[in-house]
C-alpha positions in Angstrom: 32.9 29.7 -9.2 31.9 29.0 -5.1 33.8 26.2 -3.7 32.1 23.7 -1.6 32.8 25.2 1.8 31.0 28.2 0.8 28.3 26.5 -0.9 27.5 24.8 2.4 27.8 27.5 4.9 25.2 29.9 2.3 23.0 26.2 2.5 23.2 26.0 6.2 22.6 29.9 6.8 19.7 29.9 4.3 18.3 26.9 6.4 18.3 28.8 9.8 16.7 31.5 8.9 13.7 29.7 7.0 12.8 27.3 10.0 12.6 27.4 14.1 15.7 28.3 16.2 17.0 25.0 17.1 18.8 23.9 20.2 22.7 22.9 20.5 21.1 19.3 20.2 18.9 20.1 17.4 15.6 20.4 18.9 13.2 23.4 17.7 12.0 25.6 20.4 8.6 27.5 20.7 10.5 30.8 21.3 14.0 30.1 20.1 15.1 30.3 23.7 16.2 26.8 24.8 17.0 25.9 28.5 20.1 24.1 29.8 18.3 20.4 29.1 17.6 21.7 25.5 13.8 22.4 26.3 12.3 25.3 26.1 9.3 26.9 28.0 6.0 28.4 26.2 7.2 32.1 27.3 10.9 31.7 26.4 12.5 31.5 30.0 14.4 29.0 31.4 14.5 26.5 33.7 17.0 23.9 35.0 14.4 20.9 34.4 13.1 22.8 30.9 9.6 23.1 32.4 7.6 26.0 33.1 8.3 27.9 36.1 6.2 26.7 38.9 5.0 23.2 37.8 6.9 20.8 39.1 5.7 21.8 42.7 1.8 22.1 41.6 2.6 18.4 39.6 4.0 16.9 42.6 1.2 18.2 45.1 -1.5 17.0 42.7 0.1 13.6 42.4 0.4 13.2 46.2 -3.2 14.3 46.8 -3.9 10.7 46.1 -3.7 8.6 49.5 -3.8 11.7 51.8 -6.3 12.4 54.6 -9.5 14.7 52.9 -8.4 17.7 54.8 -5.2 17.6 53.9 -6.3 16.7 50.0 -8.4 20.1 50.2 -5.5 21.9 51.1 -3.4 24.2 49.2 0.1 22.5 47.6 2.2 22.9 50.4 0.4 21.7 52.9 -0.1 18.2 50.9 3.7 18.2 50.0 4.3 18.8 53.9 2.1 16.4 54.6 3.2 13.4 52.1 6.7 13.8 52.6 6.7 13.8 56.1 4.5 11.2 55.7 7.0 8.8 54.0 9.6 9.7 56.1 7.8 8.5 59.2 6.8 5.3 57.5 10.4 4.7 57.0 11.6 5.2 60.6 8.2 3.7 62.2 6.7 1.5 59.6 3.0 2.6 58.2 0.4 3.1 60.6 -0.7 5.5 63.7 2.5 6.7 64.6 3.9 7.7 60.7 0.2 10.1 60.5 0.8 11.6 64.0 4.1 12.7 62.7 3.1 13.4 59.7 0.8 16.2 61.3 3.1 17.2 63.5 5.3 18.5 60.8 2.3 20.1 59.1 1.4 21.9 62.4 4.5 23.9 62.3 3.3 25.6 59.0 -0.1 25.5 58.6 -3.6 25.8 60.8 -6.7 24.2 60.4 -9.5 26.2 59.7 -12.9 24.7 59.1 -12.4 21.7 56.6 -9.0 22.6 55.6 -5.4 23.6 56.5 -4.0 26.7 55.6 -0.9 28.6 55.9 -0.1 30.4 59.3 1.6 33.8 59.3 4.6 32.8 61.1 5.8 29.1 61.7 6.2 27.2 65.0 4.4 24.6 67.4 0.6 25.5 67.1 0.2 23.8 70.8 1.7 22.4 73.3 2.4 18.8 72.4 3.9 19.8 69.4 6.7 22.1 71.1 7.9 19.0 72.7 10.4 16.6 72.0 9.4 13.4 70.3 10.4 11.6 73.4 8.8 13.7 75.7 5.6 13.4 73.4 5.7 9.8 73.7 6.2 9.8 77.7 4.2 12.7 78.8 1.4 13.6 76.0 -0.5 16.6 76.0 -3.5 17.4 74.6 -3.8 18.8 71.1 -5.6 21.6 69.7 -6.6 19.9 66.7 -4.8 22.0 64.4 -5.8 24.8 65.9 -2.8 27.6 66.4 -3.6 27.5 70.0 -0.6 30.1 70.5 -2.0 32.7 68.1 -2.5 36.2 69.2 -6.2 37.0 70.7 -7.2 39.0 67.5 -6.1 36.2 64.6 -8.1 33.8 67.0 -11.4 35.8 66.5 -10.7 36.2 63.3 -10.3 32.5 62.8 -13.9 32.7 64.8 -15.5 35.0 62.6 -15.1 33.1 59.4 -16.2 30.2 61.0 -19.1 32.0 62.2 -19.1 31.3 66.3 -21.7 32.6 68.0 -20.7 35.1 71.2 -16.9 35.0 69.9 -16.3 38.8 71.0 -16.8 37.6 74.6 -14.6 34.3 74.5 -11.2 34.0 76.3 -8.4 32.5 74.4 -9.1 29.1 76.0 -12.4 29.3 75.1 -11.9 30.4 71.7 -9.6 27.4 70.7 -12.2 24.9 72.2 -15.1 26.6 70.1 -12.2 26.6 66.8 -11.9 22.9 67.4 -15.5 22.2 67.3 -16.7 24.1 64.4 -13.3 22.4 62.8 -15.2 19.2 63.7 -18.5 20.1 62.3 -16.8 21.5 58.9 -15.0 18.4 58.0 -17.8 15.8 58.9 -19.8 18.1 56.4 -17.2 18.0 53.9 -16.9 13.8 54.2 -20.8 13.5 53.7 
């Protein structure tokens, strides 16, 4: 005759084989693989937060798109996160206003360049123009003209690629400074057209 403990363990093992796998906390999983937080992903791959890989940053960027300038809202997720985090930090330091926006754009210009009506990741990070290279105090004392998001330090071949994409006539005969100016103008036109 089986004892009580033998009967309980047989009942538990039978129950496990007929139900979906569970975590230590008793939560059922889709694939049977639990994450450290007790949640499972659809693919069964565990992540520390219990969410699907990459979804946290994407969801964060989607939530941040509200209240950002339109050119940034049309850009990739990293551009949105970079601008919003830099802006929020600057608001904490300087208060809401033009200075916070300038600080956010300065941070964005180190990782992205403006092409048409949106910001795209640069091949290599770094300052995009003479103004961006200056320290904060130097920017306030002796401001220099900006390239409005155009990567003025890009090689001539890259500037010609951007000009080709923006369909700028005469680009093959232009010098570097002329290309930067032409791209700035084309960017302004594309942004104005996108806002209509």
